[in-house]
C-alpha positions as CSV (number, residue, x, y, z in Angstrom):
1,M,-12.6,-12.2,12.7
2,T,-15.5,-13.5,14.0
3,R,-17.6,-16.5,11.9
4,L,-21.1,-15.5,10.0
5,H,-23.7,-16.6,12.2
6,G,-26.4,-19.5,11.3
7,W,-27.1,-20.4,7.6
8,C,-25.5,-17.4,5.7
9,E,-21.9,-18.8,5.6
10,P,-22.6,-22.2,4.2
11,S,-25.1,-20.6,1.7
12,V,-22.5,-18.3,0.4
13,V,-19.7,-20.9,-0.1
14,L,-22.4,-23.1,-1.8
15,G,-23.4,-20.3,-4.0
16,S,-19.8,-19.8,-5.3
17,I,-19.2,-23.2,-5.6
18,V,-22.3,-23.4,-8.1
19,S,-21.0,-20.1,-9.7
20,L,-17.6,-21.3,-10.3
21,F,-18.7,-24.8,-11.4
22,F,-21.4,-23.0,-14.1
23,G,-18.6,-20.7,-15.0
24,V,-15.9,-23.8,-15.7
25,M,-18.7,-25.6,-17.7
26,T,-19.4,-22.7,-19.7
27,I,-15.8,-22.4,-20.7
28,V,-15.4,-26.4,-21.3
29,G,-18.7,-26.0,-23.6
30,R,-17.3,-23.2,-25.7
31,L,-14.0,-24.5,-26.2
32,F,-15.2,-28.2,-27.0
33,G,-18.1,-26.9,-29.5
34,Y,-20.9,-27.3,-27.9
35,I,-22.1,-23.7,-27.4
36,D,-22.1,-22.2,-31.0
37,E,-23.5,-18.8,-30.4
38,R,-21.3,-15.8,-30.5
39,G,-21.5,-13.9,-27.1
40,Y,-23.4,-16.7,-25.2
41,A,-20.4,-18.0,-23.2
42,T,-19.2,-14.2,-22.4
43,I,-22.4,-13.3,-21.0
44,V,-23.3,-16.2,-18.8
45,L,-19.7,-15.7,-17.4
46,M,-19.9,-11.7,-16.7
47,I,-23.1,-12.7,-15.0
48,S,-21.8,-15.6,-12.6
49,L,-19.1,-13.7,-12.2
50,F,-20.9,-10.3,-10.7
51,G,-23.0,-12.8,-9.0
52,F,-20.4,-13.9,-7.2
53,L,-18.8,-10.7,-6.4
54,N,-22.4,-9.5,-5.1
55,M,-22.6,-12.4,-2.9
56,V,-19.3,-11.9,-1.3
57,V,-19.9,-8.1,-0.7
58,L,-23.4,-8.7,0.7
59,G,-22.1,-11.4,2.9
60,L,-19.3,-8.7,4.4
61,M,-22.2,-5.9,4.7
62,G,-24.3,-8.4,6.5
63,C,-21.3,-9.7,8.7
64,Y,-20.7,-5.7,9.4
65,L,-24.3,-5.2,10.2
66,W,-24.7,-8.0,12.2
67,R,-21.7,-6.6,14.4
68,A,-23.4,-3.2,14.2
69,L,-27.1,-4.9,15.7
70,E,-25.0,-6.7,18.4
71,N,-23.0,-3.6,19.6
72,T,-26.5,-1.4,19.8
73,K,-28.3,-3.7,22.2
74,R,-27.8,-1.4,25.0
75,R,-25.8,-3.8,27.1
76,P,-24.1,-2.3,30.0
77,L,-20.2,-2.0,29.4
78,R,-19.2,-3.8,32.8
79,L,-20.6,-5.9,35.0
80,I,-19.5,-5.6,38.9
81,S,-19.4,-9.0,40.7
82,H,-18.6,-7.2,44.2
83,I,-18.1,-4.0,45.9
84,V,-15.0,-3.5,47.7
85,E,-15.1,-1.2,50.8
86,G,-12.0,0.5,51.5
87,Q,-10.1,4.1,50.7
88,L,-8.5,4.5,47.5
89,P,-4.9,4.8,47.3
90,E,-3.2,8.1,46.8
């Protein structure tokens, strides 16, 4: 599998790490009593989870779209370096 081009891959990895860190901090805050509101931790974790999944799916779609773009540039299928004169074998 080819790598993503340019800045896409590091930004997805960084976004995933930030989302994971934010989710872990929310769980720790809830367990140690820093977050008192009911439902806040659940909503934050769900938003982080679906945001992370959204980034992953969009990254995969971007990778396939990039490949499709590269394949539709009307490049020749073969390049002929030289022509050999002669008869075809029968």
